C-alpha positions in Angstrom: 28.8 21.7 50.0 32.5 21.8 50.6 35.1 21.6 47.5 38.6 19.8 48.5 41.5 20.1 45.5 43.7 17.1 45.9 44.5 14.6 43.2 40.7 14.8 42.0 38.2 17.1 42.8 36.2 15.9 46.0 32.6 16.9 46.4 31.4 17.0 49.7 27.6 17.4 50.9 26.4 17.0 54.3 24.6 13.7 54.6 25.7 12.6 51.4 28.9 10.2 50.4 31.7 12.1 48.9 31.9 12.4 45.2 35.2 12.5 43.4 35.6 14.2 39.9 38.6 13.2 38.0 40.1 16.8 36.6 40.8 15.1 33.1 37.0 14.1 33.3 35.8 17.6 33.8 34.3 19.8 31.5 33.1 23.3 31.0 29.1 23.6 30.5 27.4 27.1 29.4 26.5 29.3 31.9 25.9 33.0 32.8 28.6 35.3 33.1 30.6 35.2 36.3 29.5 31.7 37.0 31.7 28.6 36.0 29.6 25.6 35.9 31.2 22.2 35.5 30.1 18.7 34.2 31.9 15.2 34.1 32.1 12.5 31.9 32.4 10.0 34.4 29.5 11.6 36.5 25.5 11.5 35.6 24.9 13.1 32.8 22.7 15.9 34.1 25.0 16.4 37.3 26.7 20.2 37.5 28.9 22.1 39.5 28.6 26.0 39.8 31.2 28.0 41.2 30.9 31.7 41.9 33.9 32.6 43.6 36.5 33.9 41.2 39.7 32.8 42.8 38.4 29.2 43.4 37.2 28.9 39.6 40.5 29.9 38.3 42.3 27.0 40.8 39.7 24.5 39.3 40.3 26.0 36.0 44.1 25.7 35.9 44.0 22.2 37.2 41.1 20.8 34.3 43.5 20.5 31.4 41.0 19.3 29.2 38.1 21.5 30.1 37.2 22.9 26.8 38.2 19.6 24.9 34.7 19.1 23.7 34.3 22.8 22.2 34.0 22.8 18.6 37.6 23.1 16.8 38.1 25.4 14.0 38.8 22.3 12.2 35.6 21.5 13.2 33.6 24.3 12.1 35.2 24.0 8.7 34.0 20.5 8.6 30.3 21.7 9.9 30.5 24.7 7.2 31.6 22.5 4.3 28.8 20.1 4.9 26.6 22.4 5.1 27.4 23.9 1.7 27.3 20.9 0.4 24.0 19.9 1.5 22.5 23.4 0.2 24.4 22.7 -3.1 22.5 19.3 -3.4 19.3 20.6 -2.3 19.9 24.0 -4.9 20.7 21.0 -7.5 17.3 19.1 -7.0 15.5 22.2 -6.9 16.7 22.8 -10.3 16.9 19.4 -12.1 15.5 16.8 -9.8 12.0 18.3 -9.1 11.2 19.3 -12.7 12.4 16.0 -14.0 10.5 14.1 -11.3 7.4 16.4 -12.5 7.8 15.4 -16.0 7.8 12.1 -15.6 5.1 11.5 -12.7 2.2 14.4 -14.4 1.1 11.7 -17.1 1.0 9.2 -14.7 -1.6 10.6 -12.1 -4.6 8.6 -12.6 -7.5 10.7 -14.5 -10.1 10.5 -11.5 -8.0 12.2 -9.3 -6.9 14.7 -11.9 -10.5 15.5 -12.6 -11.4 15.7 -8.8 -8.5 18.6 -8.5 -9.8 20.2 -11.7 -13.6 20.1 -9.9 -11.9 21.9 -6.8 -10.4 24.5 -8.6 -13.3 25.0 -10.8 -15.7 25.7 -7.8 -13.2 28.4 -6.3 -12.5 29.8 -10.1 -16.7 30.3 -11.1 -17.0 31.7 -7.3 -14.4 34.5 -8.4 -15.3 35.1 -11.6 -19.3 35.5 -12.1 -20.6 32.1 -10.4 -22.0 30.1 -13.2 -20.7 29.9 -17.2 -22.9 32.0 -19.8 -25.5 29.7 -21.2 -26.9 32.1 -24.0 -27.7 29.4 -26.6 -26.5 31.2 -29.7 -23.4 32.3 -28.4 -22.6 28.8 -26.8 -23.2 26.8 -29.9 -21.0 29.2 -31.6 -18.4 28.4 -28.8 -18.6 24.7 -28.6 -18.0 24.7 -32.4 -14.6 26.9 -32.1 -13.6 24.7 -29.3 -14.4 20.9 -31.2 -12.3 22.4 -34.3 -9.3 23.3 -32.3 -9.8 20.1 -30.1 -10.1 17.7 -32.9 -6.9 19.7 -34.6 -5.2 19.1 -31.3 -5.9 15.6 -30.9 -7.7 15.5 -27.7 -10.8 13.0 -26.7 -14.2 14.1 -25.8 -13.6 13.4 -22.4 -10.2 15.2 -21.9 -11.7 18.9 -22.0 -14.5 20.9 -21.6 -15.0 24.7 -21.7 -16.6 27.7 -20.9 -17.3 31.5 -20.8 -17.3 33.4 -17.3 -18.5 36.7 -17.3 -15.8 39.0 -16.0 -14.5 41.6 -17.2 -10.8 40.3 -17.0 -9.2 39.6 -19.9 -7.7 36.3 -19.8 -8.1 32.7 -20.7 -6.8 29.5 -18.9 -6.9 25.8 -18.0 -7.6 23.9 -15.0 -6.5 20.1 -14.1 -8.7 17.6 -15.8 -9.2 19.0 -19.0 -10.8 22.5 -17.9 -10.4 25.2 -20.4 -12.4 29.0 -20.0 -12.2 32.2 -21.7 -13.2 35.3 -19.7 -15.6 37.8 -21.3 -13.2 40.4 -20.9 -11.4 38.5 -23.2 -13.9 38.3 -26.0 -14.8 41.8 -25.7 -11.3 42.7 -26.6 -11.1 40.5 -29.6 -11.7 41.5 -33.1 -11.7 38.6 -35.0 -12.2 34.3 -34.8 -8.4 33.4 -34.9 -7.6 36.0 -31.9 -9.5 33.7 -29.4 -9.0 30.7 -31.2 -4.9 30.8 -31.3 -5.6 31.7 -27.1 -7.9 28.4 -27.1 -5.3 26.4 -28.6 -2.3 27.7 -26.1 -4.9 26.5 -23.3 -5.3 23.1 -25.2 -1.2 22.9 -25.3 -1.2 23.2 -21.5 -4.2 20.5 -21.3 -1.7 18.2 -23.9 1.5 18.8 -22.0 -0.1 17.8 -18.5 1.4 21.4 -17.4 -1.3 21.6 -14.6 -0.1 18.3 -12.8 3.1 19.3 -13.9 2.8 22.7 -11.9 1.3 21.5 -9.0 3.9 18.8 -8.2 6.9 21.0 -9.2 5.4 23.9 -6.9 5.0 21.3 -4.2 8.4 20.0 -4.3 10.1 23.5 -4.3 8.2 24.6 -1.6 9.3 21.8 0.8 13.0 21.8 -0.5 13.4 25.8 -0.4 12.0 25.7 2.7 14.2 23.2 4.1 17.4 25.0 2.8 16.5 28.2 4.6 14.7 26.7 7.8 12.0 28.3 9.9 13.4 31.4 11.1 12.7 35.3 11.4 12.4 36.3 7.6 12.8 33.1 5.9 9.3 33.5 4.3 10.3 36.4 2.2 13.8 34.8 1.2 11.9 31.4 0.4 9.2 33.6 -1.5 11.8 35.4 -3.4 13.7 32.0 -4.1 10.7 30.5 -5.4 9.7 33.5 -7.7 12.6 33.3 -9.7 12.5 29.6 -9.9 9.4 29.0 -11.0 9.3 31.9 -13.1 12.0 30.0 -15.4 9.9 26.9 -15.1 7.1 28.8 -16.1 8.0 30.0 -19.0 9.0 26.8 -20.6 5.9 25.7 -20.5 4.4 28.9 -21.6 6.9 28.5 -24.9 5.7 25.2 -25.0 2.1 25.9 -25.0 2.8 28.6 -27.7 4.5 26.2 -29.9 1.2 24.0 -29.7 -1.0 26.7 -30.4 1.2 27.7 -33.7 0.8 24.2 -34.9 -3.0 24.3 -34.3 -3.4 27.4 -36.0 -1.4 26.0 -39.0 -3.1 22.7 -39.1 -6.0 24.9 -39.5 -5.2 26.8 -42.0 -5.1 29.8 -39.8 -2.3 32.4 -38.9 -1.0 32.4 -35.3 -0.2 35.8 -35.2 -3.8 37.6 -34.1 -3.7 35.8 -31.1 -0.2 37.7 -30.0 -1.7 40.7 -31.4 -5.0 40.4 -29.3 -2.1 39.9 -26.2 0.1 43.0 -27.3 -3.4 44.9 -27.6 -4.0 44.0 -24.0 -0.9 44.3 -22.1 1.3 46.8 -24.3 5.0 46.6 -24.2 6.2 44.8 -21.1 10.1 44.5 -21.9 13.2 45.1 -19.5 14.7 45.0 -15.8 13.8 42.7 -13.2 10.4 42.3 -14.1 11.4 40.3 -17.4 13.5 38.3 -15.1 11.0 37.2 -12.4 7.9 37.0 -15.0 6.6 33.6 -15.5 5.7 34.0 -19.1 7.3 35.1 -22.4 7.3 38.8 -22.8 4.3 39.9 -25.3 6.4 42.0 -27.7 8.7 38.2 -28.1 5.7 36.3 -28.5 4.2 38.9 -30.9 7.5 38.7 -32.9 7.7 34.9 -32.7 4.2 34.4 -34.3 4.7 37.5 -36.6 7.4 35.2 -38.2 5.1 32.4 -38.4 2.5 34.4 -40.1 1.0 32.5 -43.3 -1.8 33.5 -45.6 -5.1 31.6 -44.4 -5.6 28.6 -46.5 -8.5 27.2 -44.2 -12.4 28.3 -43.9 -12.8 30.7 -41.3 -13.3 29.0 -38.1 -16.8 30.9 -37.7 -19.1 33.1 -39.7 -19.8 36.5 -38.7 -23.0 35.6 -37.6 -21.2 32.9 -35.2 -18.5 35.2 -34.2 -21.2 38.2 -32.9 -22.9 35.6 -30.9 -20.3 34.2 -29.0 -19.4 38.1 -28.8 -22.3 38.3 -27.0 -22.4 34.9 -25.2 -23.2 36.2 -21.8 -25.7 39.2 -22.8 -25.7 42.6 -24.2 -25.3 43.9 -20.4 -22.0 45.4 -19.2 -20.1 43.0 -17.0 
């Protein structure tokens, strides 16, 4: 290939008609070190000319006054950075304000059959992890149903909105699933000293059902996962950053739901003429003091000592009948049998 530098760059190749590139149309293309690779705005888009001779490359470069005109200027870079920051801020605002608002509005609108289907799928997994099936001791189950029914009636939940059971595991916990499913784990019963302690925990879980917290959480988590992933992109190390970001954002949102469920529990226990304080005492007995440091910032629940302080302020002398008799309470404690779990 022969190059002629006249009023334009003429490229001649044997057997092919010469091609003329106007110097004003020539632009620098990406190339390895030691090579000048050129493109031309008036030539086919994939046409490239590579010059490896340093002297010739310098001569051509001197003639092509608009060689780097297409490169991004500082002003262009500033504009790109500005739009990128604006996009990032908008995504953060949507995560912090838009997604929670959408979750709050959409959760009550999810059709009950869909919510129950999600709950059924979750229930299968939960039972697999925690013992396979709910405890069925007749006397214990009757006592548990009595306790649940009293709480359900006080909470204003209809018969179809909730099912409850005890799972045979030593883990001291309780939780609610989509579709109105509430489970107490046997480990929590073992730690409890009276029916009011379990009743307050159950009332808290009923608060999650009443407030559609499960569905709100699913919508919120799905939205934040997508948007935070969009913000950071799929690059090396981004997964850790996304996980940390989600932890901070979701912890705040979960604490709001937990605090609202605590408020609901206090109201239900007062409506039944019982104190909410025993439930907080049970939680404190299980977890101990949790306060301080980064863990309190990332915690998805209010600190146990804060809950105890709040429910102690709401403590009232019992004005209603016991939720269970001593015999019923002992039957509930033994609902999963007398053997060790």
